[in-house]
DRENKERO-846127 format. One line per field, with one value per residue (C-alpha): residue number from 0; x, y, z. Coordinates in steps of 0.2 Angstrom, whole numbers. Example, Ala and Ser with C-alpha at 12.3 -4.5 7.8 and 13.67 -1.06 7.14 Angstrom:
BEGIN
n: c(0;1)
X: c(62;68)
Y: c(-22;-5)
Z: c(39;36)
This chain:
BEGIN
n: c(0;1;2;3;4;5;6;7;8;9;10;11;12;13;14;15;16;17;18;19;20;21;22;23;24;25;26;27;28;29;30;31;32;33;34;35;36;37;38;39;40;41;42;43;44;45;46;47;48;49;50;51;52;53;54;55;56;57;58;59;60;61;62;63;64;65;66;67;68;69;70;71;72;73;74;75;76;77;78;79;80;81;82;83;84;85;86;87;88;89;90;91;92;93;94;95;96;97;98;99;100;101;102;103;104;105;106;107;108;109;110;111;112;113;114;115;116;117;118;119;120;121;122;123;124;125;126;127;128;129;130;131;132;133;134;135;136;137;138;139;140;141;142;143;144;145;146;147;148;149;150;151;152;153;154;155;156;157;158;159;160;161;162;163;164;165;166;167;168;169;170;171;172;173;174;175;176;177;178;179;180;181;182;183;184;185;186;187;188;189;190;191;192;193;194;195;196;197;198;199;200;201;202;203;204;205;206;207;208;209;210;211;212;213;214;215;216;217;218;219;220;221;222;223;224;225;226;227;228;229;230;231;232;233;234;235;236;237;238;239;240;241;242;243;244;245;246;247;248;249;250;251;252;253;254;255;256;257;258;259;260;261;262;263;264;265;266;267;268;269;270;271;272;273;274;275;276;277;278;279;280;281;282;283;284;285;286;287;288;289;290;291;292;293;294;295;296;297;298;299;300;301;302;303;304;305;306;307;308;309;310;311;312;313;314;315;316;317;318;319;320;321;322;323;324;325;326;327;328;329;330;331;332;333;334;335;336;337;338;339;340;341;342;343;344;345;346;347;348;349;350;351;352;353;354;355;356;357;358;359;360;361;362;363;364;365;366;367;368;369;370;371;372;373;374;375;376;377;378;379;380;381;382;383;384;385;386;387;388;389;390;391;392;393;394;395;396;397;398;399;400;401;402;403;404;405;406;407;408;409;410;411;412;413;414;415;416;417;418;419;420;421;422;423;424;425;426;427;428;429;430;431;432;433;434;435;436;437;438;439;440;441;442;443;444;445;446;447;448;449;450;451;452;453;454;455;456;457;458;459;460;461;462;463;464;465;466;467;468;469;470;471;472;473;474;475;476;477;478;479;480;481;482;483;484;485;486;487;488;489;490;491;492;493;494;495;496;497;498;499;500;501;502;503;504;505;506;507;508;509;510;511;512;513;514;515;516;517;518;519;520;521;522;523;524;525;526;527;528;529;530;531;532;533;534;535;536;537;538;539;540;541;542;543;544;545;546;547;548;549;550;551;552;553;554;555;556;557;558;559;560;561;562;563;564;565;566;567;568;569;570;571;572;573;574;575;576;577;578;579;580;581;582;583;584;585;586;587;588;589;590;591;592;593;594;595;596;597;598;599;600;601;602;603;604;605;606;607;608;609;610;611;612;613;614;615;616;617;618;619;620;621;622;623;624;625;626;627;628;629;630;631;632;633;634;635;636;637;638;639;640;641;642;643;644;645;646;647;648)
X: c(215;213;207;191;177;166;179;182;163;161;177;184;168;163;155;172;170;154;158;146;146;141;132;134;148;138;133;151;157;143;136;129;116;109;110;113;129;144;145;137;119;123;130;115;104;111;102;86;86;87;75;63;62;58;45;37;34;26;15;10;5;19;31;29;47;63;79;93;110;126;140;159;168;152;145;126;114;95;84;66;52;45;42;61;68;63;77;70;78;72;64;71;89;92;100;92;80;90;105;95;89;106;116;105;98;80;76;63;45;39;36;20;7;-8;1;18;23;19;4;14;32;46;64;71;58;70;86;89;97;108;114;118;127;137;143;148;165;155;137;129;111;103;86;73;59;49;57;75;90;100;115;124;138;145;159;158;143;151;145;159;148;134;118;119;106;114;100;82;71;54;56;54;63;78;94;106;123;134;150;150;165;177;185;168;162;170;166;160;155;136;127;115;105;102;96;85;76;72;67;56;48;45;37;25;20;18;6;9;27;40;57;72;88;104;121;134;150;154;154;138;125;112;95;78;62;49;31;16;-1;-9;2;1;-11;4;15;5;4;23;25;14;20;30;16;-1;-15;-30;-41;-39;-43;-32;-42;-39;-46;-40;-49;-47;-50;-49;-32;-25;-24;-25;-21;-22;-20;-20;-21;-19;-8;-7;9;12;21;14;22;16;24;19;24;21;24;33;45;46;42;51;46;28;17;-1;-5;-1;-10;-26;-25;-22;-36;-48;-43;-45;-62;-69;-65;-71;-87;-90;-87;-99;-112;-111;-110;-92;-87;-97;-103;-89;-75;-65;-61;-48;-32;-22;-9;-22;-30;-13;-6;-2;-6;3;-1;4;-2;2;-3;1;-1;4;13;20;27;41;49;68;79;78;59;55;40;25;17;2;-13;-26;-18;-24;-41;-41;-34;-45;-61;-58;-53;-68;-80;-72;-65;-82;-90;-77;-81;-99;-98;-86;-93;-82;-66;-73;-76;-58;-50;-60;-55;-37;-37;-45;-31;-19;-27;-26;-8;-4;-12;0;15;10;11;27;35;29;36;53;52;48;62;74;68;70;87;92;93;105;112;112;123;131;136;154;152;165;171;169;153;152;141;150;166;158;154;146;149;135;143;136;139;148;165;166;160;174;187;180;180;198;202;193;199;189;189;178;172;158;154;136;136;120;115;111;98;87;68;63;53;46;34;30;20;27;21;31;46;47;48;63;78;91;81;77;96;99;85;92;110;106;96;84;69;58;43;33;46;61;72;88;94;96;108;123;134;136;143;133;143;136;150;145;154;160;148;130;124;133;125;108;110;116;100;89;98;96;78;75;84;75;58;59;74;75;82;98;101;94;106;121;124;124;139;144;161;172;181;194;190;208;225;240;258;274;289;286;272;253;241;222;209;192;175;172;190;189;178;174;189;201;206;220;227;227;236;249;252;257;268;272;269;286;288;270;268;250;233;219;201;191;173;169;175;179;193;203;213;211;226;220;203;210;222;209;192;192;207;200;216;215;198;185;168;153;141;123;114;96;97;82;69;56;69;75;57;54;70;66;49;56;70;61;42;30;29;42;41;48;62;66;65;78;90;88;91;106;115;128;134;137;155;163;147;149;140)
Y: c(1394;1411;1424;1432;1442;1427;1416;1428;1430;1412;1408;1398;1387;1388;1377;1368;1361;1351;1333;1323;1304;1293;1277;1267;1276;1284;1267;1261;1278;1278;1261;1265;1276;1262;1247;1255;1247;1237;1225;1208;1216;1225;1209;1199;1214;1210;1193;1201;1213;1200;1189;1203;1205;1187;1188;1203;1191;1179;1193;1197;1178;1174;1164;1150;1144;1153;1144;1153;1144;1149;1142;1139;1155;1163;1166;1167;1161;1166;1157;1160;1153;1170;1178;1182;1200;1208;1206;1218;1234;1248;1262;1276;1270;1260;1245;1229;1231;1219;1230;1245;1235;1231;1247;1262;1267;1270;1258;1245;1239;1246;1264;1266;1259;1251;1253;1246;1228;1226;1233;1230;1227;1227;1230;1247;1250;1246;1251;1234;1225;1239;1241;1223;1224;1239;1231;1214;1208;1199;1196;1186;1184;1170;1173;1160;1168;1167;1150;1157;1158;1174;1178;1193;1197;1212;1217;1231;1238;1238;1226;1214;1202;1209;1201;1186;1172;1155;1142;1137;1133;1127;1135;1153;1163;1172;1166;1179;1174;1186;1188;1203;1214;1211;1229;1236;1224;1222;1203;1192;1176;1173;1166;1152;1155;1174;1170;1156;1168;1180;1168;1158;1175;1179;1162;1164;1181;1174;1159;1146;1152;1138;1145;1133;1138;1128;1129;1121;1127;1111;1093;1091;1101;1110;1113;1120;1121;1134;1132;1138;1137;1144;1159;1170;1158;1146;1160;1163;1145;1144;1159;1150;1132;1131;1141;1136;1145;1149;1145;1133;1143;1157;1172;1177;1190;1195;1209;1223;1241;1252;1248;1241;1223;1219;1202;1199;1183;1182;1170;1172;1162;1160;1170;1188;1195;1203;1196;1207;1207;1220;1220;1232;1224;1210;1223;1221;1237;1236;1253;1250;1263;1267;1248;1244;1260;1255;1237;1242;1255;1242;1228;1238;1246;1229;1220;1233;1235;1216;1215;1229;1222;1205;1211;1204;1221;1228;1246;1249;1241;1254;1251;1239;1248;1243;1235;1225;1217;1213;1203;1185;1191;1183;1192;1195;1210;1211;1225;1227;1243;1252;1267;1263;1278;1275;1285;1285;1276;1260;1258;1253;1263;1264;1282;1280;1287;1278;1261;1265;1268;1252;1241;1248;1247;1229;1223;1232;1223;1206;1203;1208;1194;1182;1186;1185;1168;1162;1168;1156;1164;1181;1177;1170;1185;1197;1187;1187;1206;1209;1200;1209;1226;1222;1217;1232;1243;1235;1237;1255;1258;1249;1260;1275;1269;1266;1283;1292;1283;1288;1306;1306;1298;1311;1298;1288;1272;1255;1254;1238;1246;1251;1264;1270;1288;1290;1300;1296;1281;1276;1274;1266;1247;1238;1220;1211;1198;1183;1183;1194;1184;1186;1204;1208;1201;1211;1227;1225;1219;1233;1249;1261;1274;1265;1249;1248;1232;1227;1211;1201;1189;1172;1169;1183;1180;1170;1184;1172;1165;1182;1197;1215;1219;1205;1208;1226;1221;1210;1219;1212;1217;1234;1237;1233;1244;1259;1256;1255;1271;1267;1263;1247;1243;1258;1269;1263;1276;1270;1288;1287;1271;1274;1261;1255;1239;1228;1213;1197;1189;1172;1157;1144;1130;1125;1137;1151;1147;1146;1163;1170;1163;1171;1188;1186;1182;1198;1209;1201;1202;1219;1229;1220;1236;1234;1217;1223;1238;1228;1234;1216;1205;1189;1188;1172;1167;1153;1135;1130;1137;1127;1133;1128;1136;1155;1153;1153;1145;1148;1137;1145;1137;1131;1129;1110;1095;1089;1081;1086;1104;1099;1086;1098;1111;1097;1093;1111;1114;1096;1089;1090;1104;1107;1111;1115;1113;1123;1121;1137;1133;1151;1168;1170;1157;1169;1183;1201;1200;1184;1190;1206;1196;1183;1191;1210;1217;1225;1221;1202;1197;1188;1195;1188;1200;1195;1195;1195;1188;1177;1185;1170;1157;1167;1169;1150;1146;1157;1150;1132;1135;1147;1144;1133;1118;1104;1093;1107;1109;1090;1089;1104;1095;1078;1087;1097;1087;1081;1099;1103;1106;1104;1099;1099;1085)
Z: c(624;617;630;624;633;632;640;654;657;658;668;654;652;634;620;618;636;631;628;617;621;606;606;622;628;642;649;650;658;671;673;690;682;672;683;700;705;698;712;713;713;697;689;692;686;668;668;674;660;647;656;658;639;637;651;641;627;639;645;627;626;614;625;638;641;646;649;659;659;668;657;662;663;670;653;654;640;640;628;625;613;609;592;590;589;572;560;546;542;553;543;553;556;540;550;556;570;581;579;584;600;605;601;603;620;622;607;609;607;623;622;612;624;614;597;603;603;622;632;648;651;665;662;657;643;629;637;645;630;625;642;644;627;633;649;641;635;622;617;604;598;588;582;575;566;550;546;546;558;560;571;576;589;599;610;623;614;596;582;578;567;557;556;544;540;545;541;541;556;562;579;585;599;604;612;620;626;636;647;658;656;670;668;673;687;704;702;688;697;696;712;707;723;719;702;708;720;707;693;705;709;691;688;702;695;677;678;665;661;663;668;669;678;675;682;670;678;687;683;693;684;695;688;695;685;690;683;692;684;700;699;715;724;724;729;745;748;746;758;771;769;785;795;801;790;800;786;771;755;748;744;726;714;696;688;675;681;665;658;675;678;697;705;724;734;753;767;786;797;816;817;822;807;791;775;760;743;730;711;697;680;689;696;715;723;740;746;742;733;728;725;743;750;740;746;765;765;757;769;785;779;773;789;800;790;791;809;813;801;809;827;829;834;848;850;864;853;844;825;821;814;799;810;819;803;795;809;802;784;769;754;736;726;707;696;677;668;652;659;676;686;699;712;709;697;706;703;721;724;712;711;699;708;698;704;721;715;705;719;733;722;718;735;743;732;731;748;755;745;751;769;767;758;771;788;798;790;794;812;814;806;817;833;828;824;841;850;840;845;863;862;851;865;878;866;864;882;883;870;878;894;886;877;894;903;890;891;910;909;896;882;892;883;892;907;900;884;882;869;857;856;837;833;814;812;796;806;821;825;839;844;852;863;872;891;904;903;884;886;898;886;871;881;885;868;858;850;860;847;834;843;855;865;871;881;883;896;890;876;871;868;853;844;832;845;854;851;851;869;876;865;872;890;887;894;882;867;874;877;858;852;863;858;839;840;826;836;831;821;816;825;815;806;798;798;817;816;828;820;802;807;819;823;831;841;849;854;841;848;847;860;852;835;844;851;835;827;840;837;818;820;830;817;802;810;817;809;792;784;794;785;768;769;773;791;800;801;810;818;815;831;829;834;838;842;838;844;836;842;842;829;833;820;821;813;809;806;788;783;781;783;801;809;795;799;811;799;785;796;802;784;781;796;802;819;827;839;842;861;863;855;862;858;860;866;871;868;887;885;875;883;876;865;857;854;846;835;829;829;832;823;807;798;801;807;797;795;786;780;782;765;761;743;745;757;754;759;774;780;778;787;802;803;802;815;827;825;835;823;827;811;800;812;812;793;792;804;795;778;784;798;786;783;801;805;822;831;850;859)
């Protein structure tokens, strides 16, 4: 490069250094900017983007059925009966409109508000189709519209088959088939259950829309059909189906406030957990936003006003707090608006200020009507909220006692904890171990620089059946809260987490499974972000050790059908010369060297990350297994007993 005054002044940084990426190159170069990640979550996001476009047709009243199929080779086909993507020549680009949609970023029918093809939409506002195209090894589109069939094909964002007319039709709609690019994604295998959870959610939020999910990768085809004429009322009933509602009717309101459509459905159950789910244009807002703020303000005010007006709250009673009135609440809030504003690229927090006003106004008016028309329901809600208030006051005192004790102790960690010397949480892990015997083996086996050990005594409290005040007096739970460092409930702060791997290490028997379930219930109910953010793991200790000569072979849970694991091993190594078969019923039966070799050595251990791909199913299962109702638990056991491996009796 020629040395000039300009180059010297800019340290060699000139116009020649500015690179211009054409077409969809930016997407392939930086896919994380458009879909968040190239792991499994990003892979499944491709499906949601295509489905969201079809759902937008449904929201516009032009589509009532969507079919999603996973084909052999993990190819996905999404078919809808909407109007069909326009095939005419785009006036500004001089190419077919469908080609514009799939090859040009920020192209679509969702930008013009009232004058566009859609009043409300989810997805990436016209970016979705082109991003999926850019990140696909191949993508084809078939369009039925105006009595004709048109087809077009692409590869990695480039057109490989121009738009051609291939026949006539009396149908209408769009079929998109794509295979994700294996050079972009870390994995390209679709999870049926992950797609099932999201598509069921969309169907609940779009009443009347039928969504069919089919998995055709194996000989035995799986299929699920989601179709809810009751919309979010059925959504709340689904959330509460394993719980005991304290009144029968689901409160529901659907109203327009200016250009904002508001839907709210709620019902209380006799449990202690709040279960509120909020959506904007069918996008789940995990971090909440103005619609939740408006809802909560209205709920608290309306219940307090009703209690005062009807003398259910006495003069000496303090006002019920938001936490008090939301105990046992199951609720779905759905807003639809023309110009949603989200905080951050991931769209997990709604920020439109007028949405708060809309939701708060509608809830204040119509929930007040509901309580006036159902006085017995109003009384039950007030009584439940008063009990929650008393328990919360006790919990507050317990929290303050814990905080005060920590201050007096200089923030001392639990005495049972064998901490690691590493101070970087990203390099630190903690094993939660059942019992002192196993804890002793684990302490001797561990790598003290990065591995901490916290032994627990027996089975912890079942938090599904307990209020917060009782939970905070349980010594084992207090030890975990203190060791993790994040606090709990309202005090929870993920930034204070001391270990980025929390590993549950329990015995490979029925008791061990029960303790693990109790631990997971506590984490899910009171520290759910630990699971959502991928910090919780389950250790996999072996079931058997087989010695042959100088070799040791270990068999782990889930490696074969019940009773066949040993036979399969003997088929591989032969039976001659086998001198010992040891069945491990408890971690304490292993010496430190064996525990390290099989379960704790990062180079050889098997860890299962606890995933929260289907929050609704997780909630139902925890309620089934750990709640007060016996029948759902029996039904779960009857339905799943055949899948149990190595049951100890």
